[in-house]
VOGU-3710 file (C-alpha; in Angstrom, 3 decimals, decimal comma):
1> xxxxxxxxxx> 4,999/-113,117/-163,687  5,996/-111,181/-166,814  3,680/-110,062/-169,626  0,905/-111,976/-167,933  2,831/-115,245/-168,250  3,963/-117,509/-165,436  7,746/-117,900/-165,537  9,248/-121,335/-164,960  12,996/-121,887/-165,080  14,123/-125,494/-165,523
11> xxxxxxxxxx> 17,730/-126,240/-164,574  19,152/-129,340/-166,264  19,000/-130,810/-169,761  18,718/-134,557/-169,149  15,699/-136,843/-168,604  14,095/-134,757/-165,867  14,729/-131,301/-167,260  13,757/-131,927/-170,884  10,571/-133,758/-169,934  9,600/-131,114/-167,377
21> xxxxxxxxxx> 9,978/-128,375/-170,009  7,939/-130,254/-172,611  5,214/-131,148/-170,112  4,893/-127,564/-168,865  4,368/-126,335/-172,413  1,810/-129,079/-173,041  -0,158/-128,411/-169,865  -0,025/-124,613/-169,746  0,480/-123,511/-173,344  0,749/-119,754/-173,719
31> xxxxxxxxxx> 0,110/-119,178/-170,025  3,696/-120,134/-169,226  7,132/-118,915/-170,217  9,558/-121,829/-169,921  13,341/-121,385/-169,884  15,659/-124,391/-169,740  19,245/-123,826/-168,615  21,761/-126,564/-169,349  25,541/-126,679/-169,118  25,416/-129,257/-171,923
41> xxxxxxxxxx> 24,375/-128,367/-175,451  23,160/-131,919/-176,084  20,820/-134,393/-174,470  22,897/-137,505/-173,800  21,277/-140,934/-173,545  23,326/-141,903/-170,500  22,136/-145,551/-170,373  24,111/-146,202/-173,582  27,456/-145,049/-172,190  28,440/-148,641/-171,272
51> xxxxxxxxxx> 28,109/-149,450/-174,985  30,416/-146,518/-175,769  32,886/-147,960/-173,252  32,802/-151,280/-175,083  33,302/-149,614/-178,469  29,833/-150,743/-179,549  28,404/-147,252/-179,966  29,857/-143,940/-181,137  29,208/-140,992/-178,799  27,529/-138,846/-181,448
61> xxxxxxxxxx> 24,956/-141,590/-181,997  23,502/-141,131/-178,504  23,230/-137,330/-178,478  20,538/-134,881/-179,514  21,292/-131,126/-179,759  18,807/-129,432/-177,425  18,467/-125,956/-178,901  16,387/-126,781/-181,978  13,860/-129,213/-180,463  13,241/-127,049/-177,409
71> xxxxxxxxxx> 12,809/-123,836/-179,351  10,398/-125,521/-181,765  8,266/-126,359/-178,732  8,377/-122,810/-177,420  11,007/-123,377/-174,727  13,842/-120,854/-174,402  17,127/-122,761/-174,306  20,118/-121,300/-172,496  23,393/-123,141/-173,022  25,137/-122,092/-169,841
81> xxxxxxxxxx> 25,817/-123,392/-166,347  23,497/-122,309/-163,545  25,721/-121,079/-160,724  23,349/-119,490/-158,208  19,736/-119,661/-157,079  18,316/-116,859/-154,924  15,034/-118,053/-153,380  14,293/-114,615/-151,935  14,783/-112,691/-155,182  13,458/-115,715/-157,138
91> xxxxxxxxxx> 16,260/-115,688/-159,671  18,684/-118,137/-161,278  22,089/-116,805/-162,329  24,393/-118,444/-164,862  28,157/-118,554/-165,268  27,775/-116,095/-168,121  26,278/-113,552/-165,747  22,697/-113,738/-166,998  19,898/-113,545/-164,440  16,568/-115,305/-164,973
101> xxxxxxxxxx> 13,593/-114,403/-162,743  11,152/-117,192/-161,946  7,769/-117,845/-160,371  8,617/-121,555/-160,167  11,911/-123,317/-160,681  12,378/-127,011/-161,466  15,737/-128,402/-160,392  16,702/-131,354/-162,557  20,333/-130,762/-161,748  21,528/-134,338/-161,486
111> xxxxxxxxxx> 24,572/-134,834/-159,291  28,270/-134,255/-158,873  30,604/-137,235/-158,542  32,185/-137,778/-155,127  35,456/-139,738/-155,199  36,675/-138,392/-151,865  35,799/-141,413/-149,709  38,141/-143,734/-151,647  41,566/-142,127/-152,165  43,032/-142,887/-155,574
121> xxxxxxxxxx> 39,694/-143,750/-157,199  39,178/-140,449/-159,033  39,582/-141,132/-162,791  41,455/-137,836/-163,065  44,339/-139,587/-161,305  44,605/-142,088/-164,136  44,085/-145,378/-162,321  40,315/-145,912/-162,437  37,687/-145,480/-165,155  33,983/-144,657/-164,922
131> xxxxxxxxxx> 30,942/-144,039/-167,110  29,014/-140,800/-166,501  30,266/-138,525/-169,284  31,283/-139,060/-172,882  34,862/-138,090/-172,027  34,984/-140,710/-169,258  33,400/-143,358/-171,464  35,872/-142,754/-174,296  38,834/-142,967/-171,905  37,403/-146,213/-170,538
141> xxxxxxxxxx> 36,832/-147,497/-174,086  40,508/-147,173/-174,891  41,533/-148,898/-171,647  39,008/-151,698/-172,194  40,234/-152,205/-175,760  43,799/-152,631/-174,470  42,588/-155,006/-171,775  40,638/-157,160/-174,243  43,626/-157,303/-176,603  46,056/-158,348/-173,888
151> xxxxxxxxxx> 47,278/-161,871/-173,196  45,113/-162,061/-170,084  44,392/-160,030/-167,008  42,301/-159,134/-163,982  39,490/-156,590/-163,871  37,611/-155,198/-160,915  34,295/-153,615/-161,801  32,143/-152,139/-159,086  31,237/-149,244/-156,862  32,542/-147,174/-153,986
161> xxxxxxxxxx> 30,711/-147,032/-150,642  27,640/-144,839/-150,873  27,157/-145,365/-154,612  23,542/-145,224/-155,742  23,916/-146,236/-159,387  25,384/-149,734/-159,326  23,464/-151,045/-162,349  26,079/-149,998/-164,952  28,720/-152,046/-163,096  26,630/-155,186/-163,655
171> xxxxxxxxxx> 26,198/-154,318/-167,330  29,880/-153,617/-167,884  31,184/-156,788/-166,245  28,741/-158,947/-168,208  29,554/-157,137/-171,453  33,254/-157,752/-170,843  32,518/-161,421/-170,259  30,459/-161,581/-173,460  33,210/-159,922/-175,503  35,871/-162,296/-174,178
181> xxxxxxxxxx> 33,683/-165,335/-174,747  33,120/-164,262/-178,355  36,899/-164,089/-178,769  37,181/-167,563/-177,197  39,639/-166,051/-174,715  37,408/-165,891/-171,649  39,564/-168,458/-169,819  42,518/-166,041/-169,731  40,752/-163,329/-167,701  39,556/-162,867/-164,141
191> xxxxxxxxxx> 36,479/-160,615/-163,773  35,423/-159,508/-160,287  32,449/-157,383/-159,191  33,146/-155,368/-156,030  30,023/-153,714/-154,624  28,858/-152,144/-151,360  25,482/-153,855/-151,794  24,767/-156,521/-149,149  23,763/-159,001/-151,872  23,820/-159,205/-155,652
201> xxxxxxxxxx> 20,879/-157,406/-157,199  20,226/-155,201/-154,177  20,499/-152,080/-156,385  19,932/-149,726/-153,449  16,279/-150,790/-153,086  16,699/-154,027/-151,095  16,303/-156,102/-154,255  13,345/-156,645/-156,568  11,550/-159,969/-156,463  14,038/-162,805/-156,872
211> xxxxxxxxxx> 16,642/-160,570/-158,516  19,347/-161,746/-156,125  18,875/-165,366/-157,165  18,726/-164,371/-160,845  21,976/-162,426/-160,592  23,755/-165,180/-158,656  22,715/-167,711/-161,291  23,892/-165,368/-164,049  27,230/-164,715/-162,382  27,788/-168,415/-161,716
221> xxxxxxxxxx> 27,019/-169,303/-165,352  29,481/-166,645/-166,544  32,171/-167,591/-163,978  32,196/-164,079/-162,557  33,507/-163,436/-159,067  31,837/-161,051/-156,668  32,376/-159,462/-153,281  29,358/-157,873/-151,584  29,372/-155,470/-148,617  32,709/-154,385/-150,034
231> xxxxxxxxxx> 34,056/-151,184/-148,515  36,792/-149,950/-150,805  39,192/-147,747/-148,847  41,975/-147,005/-151,334  43,031/-147,534/-154,916  46,543/-147,316/-156,297  47,931/-148,379/-159,663  47,308/-152,103/-159,991  45,733/-152,628/-156,546  42,530/-151,857/-154,636
241> xxxxxxxxxx> 42,202/-152,304/-150,880  39,089/-153,134/-148,846  38,356/-152,103/-145,258  39,118/-155,619/-143,999  42,606/-155,435/-145,508  41,857/-157,548/-148,561  43,945/-156,485/-151,532  42,576/-156,891/-155,050  45,166/-156,696/-157,845  43,886/-155,488/-161,206
251> xxxxxxxxxx> 44,863/-154,611/-164,739  41,590/-152,762/-165,361  39,393/-150,956/-162,819  35,967/-149,425/-163,510  34,194/-147,936/-160,501  30,969/-146,069/-159,766  31,330/-143,246/-157,210  29,006/-141,904/-154,583  27,094/-138,766/-155,558  26,759/-135,255/-154,204
261> xxxxxxxxxx> 23,843/-133,036/-155,062  24,791/-130,474/-157,707  26,843/-127,520/-156,504  24,194/-124,978/-157,470  21,783/-126,649/-155,027  24,400/-127,187/-152,312  25,081/-123,446/-152,290  21,506/-122,528/-151,273  21,084/-122,507/-147,513  18,370/-124,884/-146,373
271> xxxxxxxxxx> 17,641/-126,286/-149,824  19,671/-129,489/-149,650  20,552/-132,116/-147,051  24,204/-132,602/-145,959  24,948/-134,395/-149,245  23,266/-131,666/-151,258  20,164/-133,626/-152,275  16,855/-131,823/-151,963  14,260/-132,966/-149,408  10,780/-132,586/-150,868
281> xxxxxxxxxx> 7,192/-133,160/-149,870  5,324/-135,889/-151,720  4,439/-133,395/-154,456  8,161/-132,793/-155,199  8,197/-129,285/-153,710  11,216/-128,334/-151,624  10,377/-128,573/-147,930  12,068/-125,174/-147,493  10,941/-123,246/-150,596  7,513/-124,212/-151,880
291> xxxxxxxxxx> 7,979/-122,775/-155,391  11,139/-124,800/-155,979  10,493/-128,278/-157,353  13,119/-131,017/-157,565  13,029/-134,004/-159,917  15,297/-136,921/-160,705  18,692/-137,499/-159,169  18,549/-134,203/-157,253  15,745/-135,477/-154,982  16,672/-136,814/-151,536
301> xxxxxxxxxx> 15,274/-140,339/-151,075  16,266/-142,349/-148,026  17,318/-146,011/-148,468  14,498/-148,428/-147,566  16,688/-150,374/-145,118  20,112/-149,785/-143,574  23,043/-151,724/-145,025  26,411/-152,643/-143,474  28,174/-150,542/-146,116  26,251/-147,461/-147,327
311> xxxxxxxxxx> 24,319/-147,862/-150,587  22,278/-145,036/-152,102  18,882/-145,177/-153,783  19,083/-144,986/-157,601  16,905/-142,810/-159,808  16,467/-144,378/-163,229  15,730/-142,442/-166,395  12,140/-143,672/-166,177  11,826/-142,373/-162,615  13,290/-139,002/-163,625
321> xxxxxxxxxx> 10,752/-138,735/-166,431  7,881/-139,707/-164,119  8,942/-137,124/-161,549  9,216/-134,448/-164,244  5,733/-135,244/-165,531  4,243/-135,069/-162,058  6,104/-131,904/-161,082  4,826/-130,221/-164,253  1,296/-131,376/-163,454  1,545/-129,902/-159,952
331> xxxxxxxxxx> 2,880/-126,586/-161,220  -0,035/-126,500/-163,663  -2,453/-127,021/-160,756  -0,859/-124,162/-158,859  -0,904/-121,844/-161,889  -4,472/-122,583/-162,974  -5,966/-123,121/-159,529  -7,806/-126,204/-160,783  -7,225/-129,901/-160,228  -5,416/-131,714/-157,438
341> xxxxxxxxxx> -1,737/-132,121/-156,706  -0,362/-135,580/-157,476  2,084/-137,753/-155,556  5,522/-137,485/-157,114  7,430/-139,877/-154,845  5,390/-143,111/-154,985  6,733/-144,086/-158,369  7,109/-147,107/-160,611  10,543/-147,897/-161,998  11,359/-149,877/-165,103
351> xxxxxxxxxx> 14,799/-150,656/-166,413  16,175/-152,615/-169,346  19,752/-153,664/-168,624  22,072/-155,126/-171,234  24,572/-157,936/-170,742  26,054/-157,996/-174,235  24,282/-161,070/-175,507  21,083/-161,008/-173,438  19,148/-158,344/-171,574  17,120/-158,019/-168,384
361> xxxxxxxxxx> 13,731/-156,370/-168,030  13,045/-155,127/-164,502  9,789/-153,557/-163,366  8,958/-152,454/-159,822  5,823/-150,613/-158,726  6,372/-148,794/-156,497  10,135/-148,725/-156,812  10,652/-148,933/-153,038  9,313/-151,976/-151,162  6,761/-153,252/-150,288
371> xxxxxxxxxx> 5,576/-153,503/-153,880  2,417/-154,313/-155,747  4,326/-155,411/-158,850  7,778/-156,940/-159,312  8,540/-158,328/-162,772  11,873/-159,792/-163,895  12,584/-161,147/-167,349  15,761/-162,360/-169,045  16,340/-163,068/-172,705  17,917/-162,105/-176,003
381> xxxxxxxxxx> 14,844/-160,056/-176,875  15,595/-157,569/-174,077  19,006/-156,854/-175,557  17,137/-155,660/-178,651  14,476/-153,918/-176,576  17,190/-151,707/-175,106  18,529/-150,981/-178,580  15,035/-150,056/-179,757  14,346/-147,937/-176,704  17,522/-145,945/-177,219
391> xxxxxxxxxx> 16,424/-145,113/-180,768  12,906/-144,254/-179,630  14,036/-142,046/-176,780  16,354/-139,964/-178,905  13,434/-139,363/-181,264  11,234/-138,540/-178,289  13,645/-135,804/-177,234  13,810/-134,461/-180,787  10,052/-134,386/-181,280  8,425/-134,496/-177,821
401> xxxxxxxx> 6,808/-137,858/-178,558  4,366/-139,380/-176,060  5,970/-141,725/-173,555  6,450/-145,348/-174,577  7,913/-147,544/-171,891  7,723/-151,077/-173,322  5,055/-152,282/-170,970  5,215/-150,089/-167,885
//
């Protein structure tokens, strides 16, 4: 504590980090000194990166500079990369050599991409594309534009074993199909989803309601091929190979990797599991260090059921925001000594996925089965709901607007 204020350092500038910082200021006011450290100067609305890949959105349209909005809300913004956490000294150190003491730290560090289990699949090698940064999305956009302008071709869209974020693969393959159908050239192209999930619509959570049937119907109507329980073992220019020896030729490949926990968390002994994700109690406190909270992708959540090929549990933007809100509430309880800690792991999840011409509304509460609520909707309106939500959320980051989740 410095100057009578409780010091909270938030590491990460995406859904979890920004919302945690705003919520801490709301709940604790002048009793707290909040510092947010982010390697990125901008908040990026990651769910819109598939649109960037399709050339339907410019990157600058889905960014918000963080410095101004955070400082207006009384949050110190540090544009730097956190490189070390010392739980004993209670400090966070950045690449620039600055040291930030803390009473609590909130790790909203996201993940690092792990391409190591499928040789040749790393986009840096030039064969495969992916969708987690603006740079990756722009490179994919150029490749997709060439593919769509060609005389015909084969695309494999999917995920490596262990991937926990398969949803964008579904969006991308259906957007490609929509674009080709609009050109009246769909018949010249072969589009194939390759996923480690045991069935379509598994999404790392053993499905939601009748999602599997909905996705099969959608894929049939669009003449999309799919291979489930697919264990990719190698990728080389023009060809991907599965564990059973099946070879899949391609002219375009877009793949989702498995994740590691962020390096800054992996470097702290006892903080992360073998993959670097942070085990927490139900209040989102590290099981090793009680004044370290984890939110969003950094949290270790075990799959609800085993699968023949490993599939990770996703953390949607909505889930990251919910975790951030609950972590901030629990820190406020600890600081003020009043109120009760809340459960940060039994969460709802809502997602609006786009398919180019229609959208899908998916609601699960809780997000892991068995559930009290499972809602699935399909229609043109949800394509526009996602457009509207993107606009709203960017304004929310700029102005710390109250949450609006289109019905959840």
